[in-house]
GUTIKOL-47559 format. One record per atom (N, C-alpha, C): atom name; residue number from 1; residue in one letter; x, y, z. Coordinates in steps of 0.2 Angstrom, whole numbers, plus 5000, padded with zeros to 4 digits. Example, Ala and Ser with C-alpha at 12.3 -4.5 7.8 and 13.67 -1.06 7.14 Angstrom:
BEGIN
('N'; 1; 'a'; (5066; 4972; 5039))
('CA'; 1; 'a'; (5062; 4978; 5039))
('C'; 1; 'a'; (5066; 4984; 5039))
('N'; 2; 's'; (5064; 4989; 5035))
('CA'; 2; 's'; (5068; 4995; 5036))
('C'; 2; 's'; (5064; 5000; 5039))
This chain:
BEGIN
('N'; 1; 'm'; (4908; 5042; 5091))
('CA'; 1; 'm'; (4910; 5045; 5086))
('C'; 1; 'm'; (4914; 5041; 5079))
('N'; 2; 'k'; (4914; 5043; 5073))
('CA'; 2; 'k'; (4914; 5035; 5068))
('C'; 2; 'k'; (4922; 5034; 5072))
('N'; 3; 'e'; (4925; 5031; 5067))
('CA'; 3; 'e'; (4930; 5026; 5068))
('C'; 3; 'e'; (4933; 5030; 5060))
('N'; 4; 'r'; (4940; 5032; 5062))
('CA'; 4; 'r'; (4947; 5033; 5059))
('C'; 4; 'r'; (4949; 5031; 5054))
('N'; 5; 'v'; (4951; 5029; 5048))
('CA'; 5; 'v'; (4951; 5024; 5041))
('C'; 5; 'v'; (4958; 5029; 5039))
('N'; 6; 'a'; (4964; 5024; 5039))
('CA'; 6; 'a'; (4966; 5026; 5033))
('C'; 6; 'a'; (4966; 5024; 5029))
('N'; 7; 'v'; (4966; 5026; 5021))
('CA'; 7; 'v'; (4965; 5017; 5013))
('C'; 7; 'v'; (4971; 5020; 5012))
('N'; 8; 'f'; (4976; 5011; 5009))
('CA'; 8; 'f'; (4981; 5013; 5012))
('C'; 8; 'f'; (4980; 5008; 5004))
('N'; 9; 'g'; (4981; 5010; 4998))
('CA'; 9; 'g'; (4981; 5007; 4991))
('C'; 9; 'g'; (4985; 5008; 4986))
('N'; 10; 'g'; (4988; 5001; 4983))
('CA'; 10; 'g'; (4993; 5001; 4981))
('C'; 10; 'g'; (4993; 4995; 4977))
('N'; 11; 's'; (5000; 4992; 4974))
('CA'; 11; 's'; (5000; 4986; 4968))
('C'; 11; 's'; (5000; 4981; 4975))
('N'; 12; 'f'; (5009; 4985; 4981))
('CA'; 12; 'f'; (5008; 4979; 4981))
('C'; 12; 'f'; (5010; 4974; 4977))
('N'; 13; 'd'; (5017; 4974; 4976))
('CA'; 13; 'd'; (5017; 4966; 4970))
('C'; 13; 'd'; (5027; 4968; 4974))
('N'; 14; 'p'; (5030; 4965; 4976))
('CA'; 14; 'p'; (5025; 4966; 4981))
('C'; 14; 'p'; (5024; 4969; 4987))
('N'; 15; 'p'; (5019; 4968; 4993))
('CA'; 15; 'p'; (5021; 4972; 5002))
('C'; 15; 'p'; (5025; 4972; 5003))
('N'; 16; 'h'; (5031; 4977; 5006))
('CA'; 16; 'h'; (5038; 4976; 5007))
('C'; 16; 'h'; (5037; 4978; 5017))
('N'; 17; 'l'; (5042; 4978; 5016))
('CA'; 17; 'l'; (5043; 4982; 5026))
('C'; 17; 'l'; (5041; 4989; 5024))
('N'; 18; 'g'; (5042; 4992; 5021))
('CA'; 18; 'g'; (5041; 5000; 5018))
('C'; 18; 'g'; (5032; 5002; 5020))
('N'; 19; 'h'; (5032; 4996; 5018))
('CA'; 19; 'h'; (5021; 4997; 5018))
('C'; 19; 'h'; (5018; 4995; 5025))
('N'; 20; 'a'; (5023; 4990; 5027))
('CA'; 20; 'a'; (5023; 4987; 5035))
('C'; 20; 'a'; (5024; 4994; 5041))
('N'; 21; 'l'; (5031; 4996; 5037))
('CA'; 21; 'l'; (5033; 5003; 5042))
('C'; 21; 'l'; (5026; 5010; 5042))
('N'; 22; 'a'; (5021; 5010; 5037))
('CA'; 22; 'a'; (5021; 5013; 5032))
('C'; 22; 'a'; (5012; 5020; 5037))
('N'; 23; 'c'; (5012; 5011; 5037))
('CA'; 23; 'c'; (5007; 5006; 5043))
('C'; 23; 'c'; (5002; 5007; 5048))
('N'; 24; 'f'; (5013; 5008; 5051))
('CA'; 24; 'f'; (5013; 5008; 5060))
('C'; 24; 'f'; (5014; 5019; 5059))
('N'; 25; 'w'; (5015; 5019; 5057))
('CA'; 25; 'w'; (5018; 5025; 5056))
('C'; 25; 'w'; (5012; 5028; 5057))
('N'; 26; 'a'; (5005; 5031; 5052))
('CA'; 26; 'a'; (5001; 5029; 5050))
('C'; 26; 'a'; (4995; 5032; 5058))
('N'; 27; 'l'; (4997; 5024; 5063))
('CA'; 27; 'l'; (4994; 5022; 5065))
('C'; 27; 'l'; (4993; 5026; 5075))
('N'; 28; 'e'; (4999; 5028; 5071))
('CA'; 28; 'e'; (5005; 5029; 5076))
('C'; 28; 'e'; (5006; 5039; 5078))
('N'; 29; 's'; (5003; 5043; 5071))
('CA'; 29; 's'; (5001; 5047; 5070))
('C'; 29; 's'; (4998; 5054; 5075))
('N'; 30; 'g'; (4993; 5047; 5076))
('CA'; 30; 'g'; (4988; 5049; 5082))
('C'; 30; 'g'; (4980; 5050; 5078))
('N'; 31; 'q'; (4984; 5050; 5070))
('CA'; 31; 'q'; (4977; 5053; 5066))
('C'; 31; 'q'; (4972; 5048; 5062))
('N'; 32; 'v'; (4973; 5040; 5064))
('CA'; 32; 'v'; (4968; 5037; 5062))
('C'; 32; 'v'; (4968; 5031; 5066))
('N'; 33; 'd'; (4964; 5028; 5066))
('CA'; 33; 'd'; (4960; 5020; 5072))
('C'; 33; 'd'; (4964; 5015; 5070))
('N'; 34; 'r'; (4962; 5017; 5061))
('CA'; 34; 'r'; (4964; 5007; 5059))
('C'; 34; 'r'; (4965; 5008; 5049))
('N'; 35; 'v'; (4971; 5006; 5049))
('CA'; 35; 'v'; (4973; 5007; 5043))
('C'; 35; 'v'; (4970; 5000; 5040))
('N'; 36; 'l'; (4969; 5002; 5034))
('CA'; 36; 'l'; (4965; 4995; 5028))
('C'; 36; 'l'; (4970; 4996; 5021))
('N'; 37; 'l'; (4973; 4989; 5022))
('CA'; 37; 'l'; (4977; 4988; 5015))
('C'; 37; 'l'; (4975; 4988; 5009))
('N'; 38; 'i'; (4970; 4991; 5005))
('CA'; 38; 'i'; (4971; 4986; 4998))
('C'; 38; 'i'; (4976; 4988; 4991))
('N'; 39; 'p'; (4974; 4980; 4991))
('CA'; 39; 'p'; (4979; 4980; 4984))
('C'; 39; 'p'; (4975; 4982; 4976))
('N'; 40; 'a'; (4978; 4985; 4972))
('CA'; 40; 'a'; (4974; 4986; 4967))
('C'; 40; 'a'; (4973; 4979; 4961))
('N'; 41; 'a'; (4968; 4981; 4958))
('CA'; 41; 'a'; (4966; 4975; 4954))
('C'; 41; 'a'; (4969; 4975; 4946))
('N'; 42; 'l'; (4964; 4980; 4942))
('CA'; 42; 'l'; (4969; 4982; 4939))
('C'; 42; 'l'; (4970; 4990; 4937))
('N'; 43; 'h'; (4975; 4991; 4937))
('CA'; 43; 'h'; (4980; 4995; 4938))
('C'; 43; 'h'; (4977; 5001; 4935))
('N'; 44; 'a'; (4978; 5010; 4937))
('CA'; 44; 'a'; (4972; 5014; 4932))
('C'; 44; 'a'; (4976; 5015; 4930))
('N'; 45; 'f'; (4982; 5016; 4928))
('CA'; 45; 'f'; (4989; 5020; 4924))
('C'; 45; 'f'; (4991; 5011; 4918))
('N'; 46; 'g'; (4987; 5005; 4920))
('CA'; 46; 'g'; (4988; 5003; 4912))
('C'; 46; 'g'; (4996; 4998; 4916))
('N'; 47; 'k'; (4998; 4997; 4921))
('CA'; 47; 'k'; (5004; 4997; 4926))
('C'; 47; 'k'; (5003; 4988; 4927))
('N'; 48; 'q'; (5008; 4984; 4924))
('CA'; 48; 'q'; (5005; 4976; 4925))
('C'; 48; 'q'; (5008; 4972; 4932))
('N'; 49; 'y'; (5002; 4970; 4935))
('CA'; 49; 'y'; (5008; 4965; 4940))
('C'; 49; 'y'; (5014; 4960; 4937))
('N'; 50; 't'; (5017; 4957; 4941))
('CA'; 50; 't'; (5019; 4948; 4943))
('C'; 50; 't'; (5015; 4944; 4946))
('N'; 51; 'a'; (5015; 4947; 4954))
('CA'; 51; 'a'; (5010; 4943; 4954))
('C'; 51; 'a'; (5003; 4942; 4953))
('N'; 52; 'r'; (4999; 4937; 4953))
('CA'; 52; 'r'; (4991; 4941; 4953))
('C'; 52; 'r'; (4986; 4941; 4957))
('N'; 53; 'f'; (4985; 4943; 4958))
('CA'; 53; 'f'; (4979; 4948; 4963))
('C'; 53; 'f'; (4976; 4941; 4970))
('N'; 54; 'd'; (4978; 4938; 4967))
('CA'; 54; 'd'; (4976; 4932; 4978))
('C'; 54; 'd'; (4981; 4934; 4977))
('N'; 55; 'q'; (4988; 4932; 4972))
('CA'; 55; 'q'; (4993; 4931; 4978))
('C'; 55; 'q'; (4995; 4938; 4983))
('N'; 56; 'r'; (4996; 4943; 4979))
('CA'; 56; 'r'; (4997; 4950; 4984))
('C'; 56; 'r'; (4992; 4950; 4987))
('N'; 57; 'm'; (4984; 4948; 4987))
('CA'; 57; 'm'; (4981; 4947; 4993))
('C'; 57; 'm'; (4987; 4943; 4998))
('N'; 58; 'a'; (4987; 4940; 5000))
('CA'; 58; 'a'; (4992; 4934; 5004))
('C'; 58; 'a'; (4997; 4937; 5006))
('N'; 59; 'm'; (4998; 4938; 5003))
('CA'; 59; 'm'; (5007; 4941; 5006))
('C'; 59; 'm'; (5006; 4948; 5011))
('N'; 60; 'c'; (5001; 4956; 5008))
('CA'; 60; 'c'; (4997; 4958; 5010))
('C'; 60; 'c'; (4995; 4957; 5019))
('N'; 61; 'r'; (4994; 4951; 5021))
('CA'; 61; 'r'; (4993; 4949; 5022))
('C'; 61; 'r'; (4996; 4947; 5031))
('N'; 62; 'l'; (4999; 4944; 5026))
('CA'; 62; 'l'; (5007; 4941; 5031))
('C'; 62; 'l'; (5011; 4948; 5029))
('N'; 63; 'a'; (5009; 4951; 5027))
('CA'; 63; 'a'; (5018; 4958; 5028))
('C'; 63; 'a'; (5016; 4964; 5035))
('N'; 64; 'v'; (5009; 4960; 5036))
('CA'; 64; 'v'; (5005; 4963; 5042))
('C'; 64; 'v'; (5002; 4963; 5047))
('N'; 65; 'q'; (5001; 4953; 5046))
('CA'; 65; 'q'; (5002; 4949; 5052))
('C'; 65; 'q'; (5002; 4952; 5062))
('N'; 66; 'r'; (5006; 4958; 5061))
('CA'; 66; 'r'; (5009; 4956; 5068))
('C'; 66; 'r'; (5007; 4968; 5068))
('N'; 67; 'l'; (5001; 4968; 5063))
('CA'; 67; 'l'; (4997; 4973; 5068))
('C'; 67; 'l'; (4989; 4973; 5065))
('N'; 68; 'a'; (4990; 4966; 5067))
('CA'; 68; 'a'; (4983; 4963; 5065))
('C'; 68; 'a'; (4978; 4967; 5068))
('N'; 69; 'd'; (4977; 4969; 5073))
('CA'; 69; 'd'; (4972; 4972; 5077))
('C'; 69; 'd'; (4972; 4979; 5074))
('N'; 70; 'a'; (4974; 4981; 5072))
('CA'; 70; 'a'; (4973; 4988; 5068))
('C'; 70; 'a'; (4975; 4991; 5059))
('N'; 71; 'v'; (4977; 4981; 5056))
('CA'; 71; 'v'; (4979; 4980; 5049))
('C'; 71; 'v'; (4977; 4978; 5048))
('N'; 72; 's'; (4969; 4980; 5042))
('CA'; 72; 's'; (4964; 4974; 5039))
('C'; 72; 's'; (4968; 4976; 5033))
('N'; 73; 'v'; (4965; 4971; 5029))
('CA'; 73; 'v'; (4968; 4970; 5019))
('C'; 73; 'v'; (4961; 4968; 5017))
('N'; 74; 's'; (4960; 4973; 5012))
('CA'; 74; 's'; (4955; 4974; 5009))
('C'; 74; 's'; (4955; 4968; 4999))
('N'; 75; 'd'; (4950; 4965; 4996))
('CA'; 75; 'd'; (4949; 4965; 4992))
('C'; 75; 'd'; (4941; 4967; 4989))
('N'; 76; 'i'; (4943; 4975; 4989))
('CA'; 76; 'i'; (4937; 4981; 4988))
('C'; 76; 'i'; (4936; 4981; 4979))
('N'; 77; 'e'; (4944; 4980; 4979))
('CA'; 77; 'e'; (4945; 4979; 4972))
('C'; 77; 'e'; (4947; 4977; 4967))
('N'; 78; 'g'; (4947; 4969; 4970))
('CA'; 78; 'g'; (4945; 4965; 4965))
('C'; 78; 'g'; (4940; 4962; 4963))
('N'; 79; 'r'; (4935; 4964; 4970))
('CA'; 79; 'r'; (4928; 4960; 4967))
('C'; 79; 'r'; (4923; 4965; 4963))
('N'; 80; 'r'; (4927; 4973; 4962))
('CA'; 80; 'r'; (4924; 4977; 4957))
('C'; 80; 'r'; (4925; 4973; 4950))
('N'; 81; 'p'; (4923; 4976; 4943))
('CA'; 81; 'p'; (4923; 4974; 4937))
('C'; 81; 'p'; (4928; 4980; 4937))
('N'; 82; 'g'; (4930; 4979; 4934))
('CA'; 82; 'g'; (4935; 4986; 4928))
('C'; 82; 'g'; (4942; 4989; 4932))
('N'; 83; 'v'; (4944; 4995; 4930))
('CA'; 83; 'v'; (4949; 5000; 4934))
('C'; 83; 'v'; (4947; 5001; 4940))
('N'; 84; 's'; (4954; 4998; 4944))
('CA'; 84; 's'; (4952; 5001; 4953))
('C'; 84; 's'; (4955; 5008; 4950))
('N'; 85; 'y'; (4948; 5012; 4951))
('CA'; 85; 'y'; (4951; 5021; 4952))
('C'; 85; 'y'; (4947; 5020; 4960))
('N'; 86; 'm'; (4955; 5027; 4964))
('CA'; 86; 'm'; (4951; 5028; 4972))
('C'; 86; 'm'; (4947; 5027; 4972))
('N'; 87; 'v'; (4944; 5035; 4968))
('CA'; 87; 'v'; (4936; 5038; 4969))
('C'; 87; 'v'; (4931; 5032; 4967))
('N'; 88; 'd'; (4932; 5026; 4966))
('CA'; 88; 'd'; (4925; 5020; 4966))
('C'; 88; 'd'; (4928; 5020; 4968))
('N'; 89; 't'; (4935; 5015; 4974))
('CA'; 89; 't'; (4934; 5011; 4980))
('C'; 89; 't'; (4931; 5016; 4984))
('N'; 90; 'l'; (4934; 5022; 4984))
('CA'; 90; 'l'; (4933; 5028; 4992))
('C'; 90; 'l'; (4925; 5025; 4992))
('N'; 91; 'r'; (4919; 5027; 4989))
('CA'; 91; 'r'; (4915; 5028; 4987))
('C'; 91; 'r'; (4909; 5019; 4990))
('N'; 92; 'a'; (4913; 5018; 4984))
('CA'; 92; 'a'; (4912; 5009; 4989))
('C'; 92; 'a'; (4912; 5008; 4998))
('N'; 93; 'l'; (4920; 5009; 4998))
('CA'; 93; 'l'; (4921; 5011; 5007))
('C'; 93; 'l'; (4913; 5013; 5010))
('N'; 94; 'e'; (4914; 5020; 5006))
('CA'; 94; 'e'; (4909; 5025; 5011))
('C'; 94; 'e'; (4903; 5019; 5011))
('N'; 95; 'q'; (4898; 5014; 5004))
('CA'; 95; 'q'; (4895; 5009; 5005))
('C'; 95; 'q'; (4894; 5005; 5011))
('N'; 96; 'e'; (4901; 5004; 5014))
('CA'; 96; 'e'; (4901; 4998; 5016))
('C'; 96; 'e'; (4902; 4998; 5025))
('N'; 97; 'm'; (4905; 5005; 5025))
('CA'; 97; 'm'; (4910; 5005; 5030))
('C'; 97; 'm'; (4907; 5014; 5033))
('N'; 98; 'p'; (4896; 5016; 5032))
('CA'; 98; 'p'; (4896; 5019; 5034))
('C'; 98; 'p'; (4896; 5023; 5039))
('N'; 99; 'a'; (4898; 5018; 5044))
('CA'; 99; 'a'; (4903; 5023; 5054))
('C'; 99; 'a'; (4909; 5024; 5051))
('N'; 100; 's'; (4914; 5027; 5046))
('CA'; 100; 's'; (4920; 5026; 5047))
('C'; 100; 's'; (4920; 5034; 5043))
('N'; 101; 't'; (4924; 5037; 5045))
('CA'; 101; 't'; (4926; 5042; 5040))
('C'; 101; 't'; (4935; 5041; 5036))
('N'; 102; 'f'; (4937; 5044; 5031))
('CA'; 102; 'f'; (4943; 5040; 5028))
('C'; 102; 'f'; (4946; 5047; 5027))
('N'; 103; 'r'; (4955; 5045; 5027))
('CA'; 103; 'r'; (4958; 5049; 5025))
('C'; 103; 'r'; (4967; 5043; 5017))
('N'; 104; 'l'; (4966; 5046; 5014))
('CA'; 104; 'l'; (4971; 5044; 5011))
('C'; 104; 'l'; (4977; 5044; 5012))
('N'; 105; 'l'; (4981; 5038; 5014))
('CA'; 105; 'l'; (4988; 5036; 5018))
('C'; 105; 'l'; (4995; 5035; 5008))
('N'; 106; 'v'; (4996; 5042; 5010))
('CA'; 106; 'v'; (5001; 5039; 5003))
('C'; 106; 'v'; (5009; 5043; 5004))
('N'; 107; 'g'; (5012; 5043; 5003))
('CA'; 107; 'g'; (5018; 5046; 5003))
('C'; 107; 'g'; (5018; 5052; 5001))
('N'; 108; 't'; (5026; 5054; 5001))
('CA'; 108; 't'; (5026; 5062; 4999))
('C'; 108; 't'; (5028; 5062; 4989))
('N'; 109; 'd'; (5031; 5054; 4987))
('CA'; 109; 'd'; (5031; 5056; 4981))
('C'; 109; 'd'; (5023; 5055; 4979))
('N'; 110; 'v'; (5021; 5052; 4978))
('CA'; 110; 'v'; (5011; 5049; 4977))
('C'; 110; 'v'; (5007; 5056; 4979))
('N'; 111; 'a'; (5008; 5057; 4983))
('CA'; 111; 'a'; (5004; 5066; 4984))
('C'; 111; 'a'; (5005; 5071; 4980))
('N'; 112; 'q'; (5011; 5071; 4974))
('CA'; 112; 'q'; (5016; 5074; 4970))
('C'; 112; 'q'; (5009; 5073; 4964))
('N'; 113; 'e'; (5008; 5067; 4966))
('CA'; 113; 'e'; (5002; 5064; 4958))
('C'; 113; 'e'; (4997; 5062; 4957))
('N'; 114; 'v'; (4992; 5066; 4964))
('CA'; 114; 'v'; (4984; 5060; 4964))
('C'; 114; 'v'; (4985; 5067; 4963))
('N'; 115; 'h'; (4986; 5072; 4958))
('CA'; 115; 'h'; (4981; 5079; 4954))
('C'; 115; 'h'; (4980; 5075; 4947))
('N'; 116; 'k'; (4984; 5066; 4947))
('CA'; 116; 'k'; (4983; 5065; 4939))
('C'; 116; 'k'; (4977; 5061; 4936))
('N'; 117; 'w'; (4976; 5059; 4946))
('CA'; 117; 'w'; (4968; 5054; 4945))
('C'; 117; 'w'; (4965; 5057; 4943))
('N'; 118; 'r'; (4959; 5049; 4939))
('CA'; 118; 'r'; (4953; 5051; 4939))
('C'; 118; 'r'; (4949; 5055; 4947))
('N'; 119; 'e'; (4947; 5057; 4939))
('CA'; 119; 'e'; (4941; 5063; 4950))
('C'; 119; 'e'; (4943; 5065; 4955))
('N'; 120; 's'; (4952; 5067; 4956))
('CA'; 120; 's'; (4954; 5068; 4962))
('C'; 120; 's'; (4950; 5075; 4965))
('N'; 121; 'e'; (4948; 5082; 4966))
('CA'; 121; 'e'; (4948; 5085; 4968))
('C'; 121; 'e'; (4940; 5080; 4972))
('N'; 122; 'e'; (4938; 5076; 4970))
('CA'; 122; 'e'; (4934; 5071; 4974))
('C'; 122; 'e'; (4937; 5066; 4978))
('N'; 123; 'v'; (4941; 5062; 4975))
('CA'; 123; 'v'; (4946; 5059; 4979))
('C'; 123; 'v'; (4948; 5062; 4986))
('N'; 124; 'l'; (4947; 5069; 4986))
('CA'; 124; 'l'; (4954; 5072; 4992))
('C'; 124; 'l'; (4945; 5072; 5000))
('N'; 125; 'r'; (4943; 5078; 4993))
('CA'; 125; 'r'; (4937; 5078; 4998))
('C'; 125; 'r'; (4935; 5069; 5003))
('N'; 126; 'r'; (4932; 5066; 4997))
('CA'; 126; 'r'; (4932; 5060; 5000))
('C'; 126; 'r'; (4938; 5056; 5007))
('N'; 127; 'a'; (4942; 5058; 5006))
('CA'; 127; 'a'; (4948; 5054; 5009))
('C'; 127; 'a'; (4956; 5060; 5011))
('N'; 128; 'p'; (4953; 5065; 5012))
('CA'; 128; 'p'; (4960; 5072; 5015))
('C'; 128; 'p'; (4970; 5068; 5015))
('N'; 129; 'l'; (4972; 5067; 5011))
('CA'; 129; 'l'; (4979; 5064; 5014))
('C'; 129; 'l'; (4982; 5064; 5019))
('N'; 130; 'l'; (4985; 5056; 5023))
('CA'; 130; 'l'; (4990; 5057; 5026))
('C'; 130; 'l'; (4995; 5055; 5026))
('N'; 131; 'e'; (5000; 5060; 5022))
('CA'; 131; 'e'; (5005; 5060; 5023))
('C'; 131; 'e'; (5009; 5056; 5024))
('N'; 132; 'l'; (5011; 5053; 5021))
('CA'; 132; 'l'; (5021; 5051; 5025))
('C'; 132; 'l'; (5023; 5054; 5020))
('N'; 133; 'p'; (5031; 5054; 5025))
('CA'; 133; 'p'; (5036; 5057; 5024))
('C'; 133; 'p'; (5042; 5050; 5021))
('N'; 134; 'r'; (5044; 5053; 5012))
('CA'; 134; 'r'; (5050; 5050; 5011))
('C'; 134; 'r'; (5050; 5056; 5005))
('N'; 135; 'p'; (5056; 5054; 5006))
('CA'; 135; 'p'; (5063; 5058; 5001))
('C'; 135; 'p'; (5060; 5058; 4992))
('N'; 136; 'l'; (5057; 5065; 4992))
('CA'; 136; 'l'; (5056; 5066; 4987))
('C'; 136; 'l'; (5060; 5064; 4980))
('N'; 137; 'p'; (5059; 5061; 4972))
('CA'; 137; 'p'; (5065; 5059; 4968))
('C'; 137; 'p'; (5067; 5065; 4967))
('N'; 138; 'g'; (5077; 5064; 4969))
('CA'; 138; 'g'; (5083; 5067; 4969))
('C'; 138; 'g'; (5085; 5070; 4974))
('N'; 139; 'q'; (5079; 5063; 4980))
('CA'; 139; 'q'; (5082; 5071; 4987))
('C'; 139; 'q'; (5084; 5061; 4988))
('N'; 140; 'r'; (5094; 5065; 4993))
('CA'; 140; 'r'; (5091; 5055; 4998))
('C'; 140; 'r'; (5089; 5057; 5004))
('N'; 141; 'f'; (5087; 5051; 5007))
('CA'; 141; 'f'; (5088; 5047; 5013))
('C'; 141; 'f'; (5087; 5052; 5015))
('N'; 142; 'd'; (5092; 5054; 5017))
('CA'; 142; 'd'; (5097; 5059; 5026))
('C'; 142; 'd'; (5096; 5065; 5025))
('N'; 143; 'e'; (5094; 5068; 5016))
('CA'; 143; 'e'; (5091; 5073; 5015))
('C'; 143; 'e'; (5081; 5075; 5024))
('N'; 144; 'r'; (5080; 5069; 5021))
('CA'; 144; 'r'; (5072; 5074; 5023))
('C'; 144; 'r'; (5071; 5072; 5030))
('N'; 145; 'p'; (5072; 5072; 5036))
('CA'; 145; 'p'; (5072; 5069; 5041))
('C'; 145; 'p'; (5066; 5066; 5044))
('N'; 146; 'g'; (5065; 5060; 5046))
('CA'; 146; 'g'; (5057; 5058; 5050))
('C'; 146; 'g'; (5057; 5052; 5046))
('N'; 147; 'a'; (5060; 5054; 5041))
('CA'; 147; 'a'; (5057; 5050; 5032))
('C'; 147; 'a'; (5058; 5043; 5033))
('N'; 148; 'l'; (5051; 5039; 5029))
('CA'; 148; 'l'; (5051; 5031; 5029))
('C'; 148; 'l'; (5058; 5030; 5026))
('N'; 149; 'p'; (5062; 5024; 5027))
('CA'; 149; 'p'; (5069; 5021; 5021))
('C'; 149; 'p'; (5064; 5022; 5013))
('N'; 150; 'p'; (5066; 5020; 5011))
('CA'; 150; 'p'; (5065; 5022; 5003))
('C'; 150; 'p'; (5066; 5014; 4999))
('N'; 151; 'i'; (5061; 5011; 5003))
('CA'; 151; 'i'; (5059; 5003; 4998))
('C'; 151; 'i'; (5054; 5003; 4993))
('N'; 152; 's'; (5057; 5001; 4988))
('CA'; 152; 's'; (5053; 5000; 4984))
('C'; 152; 's'; (5050; 4989; 4982))
('N'; 153; 's'; (5043; 4989; 4977))
('CA'; 153; 's'; (5043; 4983; 4976))
('C'; 153; 's'; (5048; 4981; 4973))
('N'; 154; 't'; (5051; 4986; 4968))
('CA'; 154; 't'; (5053; 4986; 4961))
('C'; 154; 't'; (5060; 4981; 4965))
('N'; 155; 'q'; (5061; 4988; 4969))
('CA'; 155; 'q'; (5069; 4984; 4971))
('C'; 155; 'q'; (5067; 4978; 4972))
('N'; 156; 'v'; (5065; 4974; 4977))
('CA'; 156; 'v'; (5063; 4969; 4982))
('C'; 156; 'v'; (5064; 4965; 4973))
('N'; 157; 'r'; (5061; 4967; 4967))
('CA'; 157; 'r'; (5059; 4960; 4963))
('C'; 157; 'r'; (5064; 4961; 4962))
('N'; 158; 'd'; (5068; 4964; 4960))
('CA'; 158; 'd'; (5074; 4966; 4956))
('C'; 158; 'd'; (5078; 4962; 4962))
('N'; 159; 'a'; (5080; 4965; 4966))
('CA'; 159; 'a'; (5084; 4959; 4971))
('C'; 159; 'a'; (5082; 4950; 4970))
('N'; 160; 'l'; (5076; 4951; 4971))
('CA'; 160; 'l'; (5075; 4940; 4969))
('C'; 160; 'l'; (5077; 4938; 4964))
('N'; 161; 'k'; (5078; 4943; 4958))
('CA'; 161; 'k'; (5080; 4940; 4950))
('C'; 161; 'k'; (5084; 4940; 4951))
('N'; 162; 's'; (5090; 4942; 4953))
('CA'; 162; 's'; (5096; 4941; 4955))
('C'; 162; 's'; (5101; 4940; 4961))
('N'; 163; 'g'; (5093; 4937; 4961))
('CA'; 163; 'g'; (5095; 4933; 4972))
('C'; 163; 'g'; (5100; 4934; 4973))
('N'; 164; 'h'; (5101; 4940; 4975))
('CA'; 164; 'h'; (5101; 4946; 4982))
('C'; 164; 'h'; (5097; 4944; 4988))
('N'; 165; 'g'; (5100; 4944; 4992))
('CA'; 165; 'g'; (5095; 4942; 4999))
('C'; 165; 'g'; (5090; 4949; 5000))
('N'; 166; 'v'; (5085; 4945; 5002))
('CA'; 166; 'v'; (5081; 4954; 5004))
('C'; 166; 'v'; (5074; 4952; 5011))
('N'; 167; 'e'; (5082; 4951; 5015))
('CA'; 167; 'e'; (5078; 4948; 5022))
('C'; 167; 'e'; (5079; 4957; 5028))
('N'; 168; 'h'; (5082; 4962; 5022))
('CA'; 168; 'h'; (5079; 4967; 5027))
('C'; 168; 'h'; (5076; 4973; 5022))
('N'; 169; 'l'; (5073; 4968; 5013))
('CA'; 169; 'l'; (5068; 4973; 5013))
('C'; 169; 'l'; (5059; 4970; 5010))
('N'; 170; 'l'; (5059; 4964; 5015))
('CA'; 170; 'l'; (5051; 4959; 5020))
('C'; 170; 'l'; (5054; 4959; 5024))
('N'; 171; 'a'; (5044; 4954; 5025))
('CA'; 171; 'a'; (5043; 4949; 5031))
('C'; 171; 'a'; (5049; 4943; 5029))
('N'; 172; 'a'; (5047; 4940; 5033))
('CA'; 172; 'a'; (5052; 4934; 5031))
('C'; 172; 'a'; (5046; 4932; 5031))
('N'; 173; 't'; (5037; 4930; 5033))
('CA'; 173; 't'; (5033; 4927; 5031))
('C'; 173; 't'; (5032; 4928; 5023))
('N'; 174; 'v'; (5033; 4933; 5022))
('CA'; 174; 'v'; (5030; 4938; 5015))
('C'; 174; 'v'; (5036; 4934; 5010))
('N'; 175; 't'; (5043; 4932; 5013))
('CA'; 175; 't'; (5050; 4930; 5011))
('C'; 175; 't'; (5046; 4923; 5005))
('N'; 176; 'a'; (5046; 4919; 5012))
('CA'; 176; 'a'; (5045; 4911; 5012))
('C'; 176; 'a'; (5039; 4908; 5006))
('N'; 177; 'y'; (5032; 4916; 5007))
('CA'; 177; 'y'; (5027; 4914; 5003))
('C'; 177; 'y'; (5029; 4916; 4997))
('N'; 178; 'i'; (5033; 4920; 4997))
('CA'; 178; 'i'; (5039; 4924; 4988))
('C'; 178; 'i'; (5039; 4914; 4983))
('N'; 179; 'r'; (5044; 4914; 4993))
('CA'; 179; 'r'; (5047; 4906; 4990))
('C'; 179; 'r'; (5046; 4898; 4989))
('N'; 180; 's'; (5039; 4900; 4993))
('CA'; 180; 's'; (5037; 4893; 4992))
('C'; 180; 's'; (5031; 4895; 4983))
('N'; 181; 'h'; (5031; 4899; 4981))
('CA'; 181; 'h'; (5026; 4896; 4975))
('C'; 181; 'h'; (5030; 4901; 4969))
('N'; 182; 'g'; (5038; 4902; 4970))
('CA'; 182; 'g'; (5039; 4905; 4965))
('C'; 182; 'g'; (5037; 4908; 4959))
('N'; 183; 'l'; (5037; 4916; 4965))
('CA'; 183; 'l'; (5035; 4922; 4964))
('C'; 183; 'l'; (5043; 4924; 4960))
('N'; 184; 'y'; (5041; 4927; 4954))
('CA'; 184; 'y'; (5051; 4935; 4952))
('C'; 184; 'y'; (5054; 4932; 4951))
('N'; 185; 'e'; (5053; 4928; 4948))
('CA'; 185; 'e'; (5060; 4923; 4948))
('C'; 185; 'e'; (5065; 4923; 4952))
('N'; 186; 'v'; (5062; 4920; 4959))
('CA'; 186; 'v'; (5069; 4921; 4965))
('C'; 186; 'v'; (5072; 4916; 4962))
('N'; 187; 'r'; (5079; 4918; 4961))
('CA'; 187; 'r'; (5087; 4912; 4962))
('C'; 187; 'r'; (5087; 4909; 4968))
């Protein structure tokens, strides 16, 4: 039987507790055996990152270290030149992991945007969506039963820049990494 792998791509700038909860949710859903966290190297929509790829990789490993038996972090997008398109990542994963089937782990908010991705139909053929319950834009958290907390990396970066505590948003190990590396203009 093939291993069922959830592909969880993103900027992870920085990875927060919502990302770790998403991994846990995917595993506990019973729909996958493992989660592969994949930081984007060069964002398909031109988004600029604050932290370097290697720093985001390190923070991702720290963010999910307690889930280490079932969650791993892949540098697959950093090993390829050019823009990080999910369709290319899935093709590469199929080559590297021929004994696996894939699901694309995305939030409800991102699921509504997948049609804008390069070769979106091919992406969905190779990795059908595994949709995380998240509030939709304009929807309150308490209006979406079972939704994961609405934490965003932008919210985390803003809190760090303004000197607010992030203990409720980040794993302690990620916070320590950010502080020791002087990321996000921490006060």
